[in-house]
C-alpha positions in Angstrom: 101.2 67.4 88.5 103.2 70.1 90.4 102.6 70.0 94.2 100.4 73.1 95.1 102.6 73.6 98.2 105.5 74.4 95.9 103.8 77.6 94.6 104.0 81.0 96.1 100.4 82.1 95.8 99.7 85.8 95.4 96.5 87.7 94.8 96.7 91.1 93.1 93.6 93.5 92.9 93.2 95.9 90.1 95.4 93.7 88.0 94.0 94.5 84.5 96.2 97.5 83.9 98.7 99.9 85.4 100.5 99.2 88.7 98.3 96.1 89.4 99.1 94.5 86.0 102.9 95.4 86.3 102.9 93.9 89.8 101.2 90.6 88.7 103.7 90.3 85.8 106.7 90.9 88.1 105.3 88.3 90.7 104.9 85.7 88.0 108.3 86.4 86.7 109.7 85.6 90.2 108.0 82.3 90.2 104.7 83.1 91.9 101.3 81.8 90.8 99.3 85.0 90.6 95.5 85.2 91.0 94.5 88.4 89.0 91.3 90.3 90.0 89.5 93.3 88.4 86.2 94.0 86.9 87.4 93.9 83.3 87.8 90.2 82.1 89.3 91.5 78.9 92.1 93.4 80.7 92.8 90.4 82.9 93.0 87.9 80.0 95.5 90.2 78.3 97.8 90.2 81.5 97.3 86.5 82.0 98.4 85.9 78.4 101.5 88.1 79.0 102.3 86.0 82.0 101.7 82.7 80.1 103.9 84.0 77.1 106.8 84.6 79.6 106.5 81.1 81.0 104.6 82.1 84.2 101.5 80.9 85.9 98.3 82.8 86.6 94.6 82.5 87.2 92.0 85.3 86.4 89.1 85.9 88.7 87.0 88.8 87.3 84.9 90.2 90.2 83.4 93.4 91.7 85.2 94.1 94.9 82.3 96.2 96.2 80.4 93.0 96.4 81.3 91.2 99.6 79.9 87.8 98.6 82.3 87.8 95.6 85.2 88.3 97.8 84.1 85.5 100.2 83.6 83.1 97.3 87.1 83.9 95.9 88.6 83.3 99.3 86.8 80.0 99.6 88.0 79.0 96.1 91.7 79.8 96.9 91.5 78.0 100.1 90.1 74.9 98.6 92.8 74.9 95.8 95.9 76.0 97.7 95.0 76.1 101.3 96.6 79.4 102.0 97.6 82.7 100.5 101.2 83.9 100.6 100.8 87.4 99.3 98.0 89.9 99.0 98.5 93.1 97.1 95.7 95.7 97.6 96.0 98.0 94.6 92.5 98.5 93.2 91.3 102.1 93.8 89.0 104.8 92.4 90.1 108.4 92.0 86.7 110.0 92.0 86.2 113.6 91.0 88.7 116.2 92.2 86.7 118.8 94.0 86.7 121.3 96.8 85.4 119.7 100.0 82.1 121.6 100.0 81.4 120.4 96.5 82.1 116.7 97.1 79.1 114.6 96.0 77.9 112.3 98.9 77.0 109.4 96.6 80.3 109.5 94.8 82.1 109.8 98.1 80.3 106.7 99.4 81.2 104.7 96.2 84.9 105.9 96.6 85.1 104.7 100.2 83.5 101.4 99.4 86.1 100.5 96.8 89.2 102.2 98.4 88.4 101.3 102.1 85.6 98.9 102.6 86.8 96.4 99.9 90.3 96.2 101.4 88.8 95.6 104.8 86.6 92.8 103.3 89.6 91.3 101.5 91.6 91.3 104.8 88.7 89.7 106.7 88.2 87.0 104.1 91.8 86.2 103.5 93.2 86.5 107.0 92.9 82.8 107.8 94.7 81.9 104.5 97.4 84.4 105.2 98.0 83.0 108.6 98.3 79.5 107.1 101.2 80.7 104.9 104.8 80.4 106.1 105.1 84.2 105.9 101.9 85.8 104.8 102.5 89.3 103.3 100.1 92.2 102.6 101.1 95.2 100.6 98.7 98.2 100.3 99.1 100.9 97.7 98.6 104.4 99.0 99.1 108.0 97.9 101.0 111.0 99.5 97.7 112.8 99.7 96.6 110.3 102.4 99.2 111.9 104.8 99.5 115.4 103.2 96.2 117.0 102.5 96.0 118.9 99.2 93.4 121.1 97.9 90.7 119.3 95.8 92.0 115.9 96.8 89.8 115.7 100.0 87.8 112.7 98.9 90.6 110.5 97.5 93.1 111.6 100.2 90.6 110.7 103.0 90.1 107.3 101.5 93.9 106.7 101.5 94.3 108.0 105.0 91.6 105.6 106.0 93.3 102.7 104.2 96.6 103.5 105.9 95.0 103.4 109.3 93.3 100.1 108.5 96.5 98.6 107.2 98.6 99.9 110.1 96.2 98.5 112.7 96.1 95.1 111.0 99.8 95.1 110.8 100.2 95.8 114.5 97.6 93.1 115.4 99.4 90.5 113.2 102.9 91.3 114.4 102.1 90.2 117.9 100.4 86.9 117.1 101.4 85.7 113.7 104.0 85.6 110.9 101.8 87.9 108.7 103.4 91.2 107.9 101.9 94.3 106.3 103.6 97.0 104.3 102.3 100.3 102.9 103.7 101.6 99.6 103.4 105.0 98.0 104.2 104.5 94.3 104.9 108.2 93.7 104.3 109.7 90.2 103.6 106.8 87.9 102.4 106.6 84.3 98.9 105.2 84.9 95.3 105.9 83.7 94.5 107.4 87.0 97.5 109.8 86.9 96.4 110.8 83.4 93.0 111.7 84.7 94.4 113.7 87.6 97.0 115.5 85.5 95.6 115.8 82.0 98.3 118.2 80.8 101.2 116.3 82.0 103.7 114.7 79.6 103.5 110.9 80.4 107.3 110.6 79.5 108.2 112.7 82.5 106.9 110.1 85.1 108.1 106.5 85.7 106.4 103.5 84.1 104.3 101.1 86.2 106.8 98.4 85.8 109.2 100.2 88.2 106.6 100.1 90.9 105.5 96.6 90.1 109.0 95.3 90.4 109.5 96.7 93.8 106.2 95.6 95.2 106.9 92.1 93.8 110.3 92.1 95.5 108.7 93.0 98.8 105.9 90.4 98.6 108.5 87.6 97.6 111.4 88.4 99.9 109.7 89.9 102.9 110.0 93.1 105.0 110.0 94.1 108.7 106.7 94.8 110.5 105.4 98.3 109.9 107.3 98.8 106.7 106.5 101.9 104.7 108.2 103.3 101.6 107.8 105.6 98.7 109.0 104.5 95.3 110.8 107.3 93.4 112.8 107.2 90.2 
């Protein structure tokens, strides 16, 4: 049996499609054992099969990230099996309705913030001990330009990404002083995803890059490392 210590263990949220799926496939292609999470088991199984067909290694963990007890159980399971987590990719997010600020629905905003901000906070809290046990724990959070550059009708989603960036930046600063854990923030730019299609229904998908471009770059960062406070936008 292969020694668990020989694996680079990475967890990717929102891994059933789009950037999350592409990142998981790219990580597995670089030799990582990838734990795939999303609500859709069907989507996860398809990604897992793609990884297996390419000779990679993966485990699926269907769960609702808005349920903190599910996150805690997953962290306990990963800790029991591998004793650490080498990479955490915080990709799962909800777009919500694009609306003027006065028209934002409070209940929808609460749901949006739960998935886009509270869930990453819960993931960091649950996996922090396992990240610290890794030789070089790495966290990559996926953001959006609207988190730093407010845009009309994007107030709710933009606010959630601004909050996520603040959360990740603070955690990165904390870890840089006391551990080998490093945190990066990545803006994928215009990418051919279902979320992008919802936001720009009239756009020709062929005019924007495929998720694989983003997935490859995130996987490279997770596997090879980066300096504290790393931020980048992926263009092209």
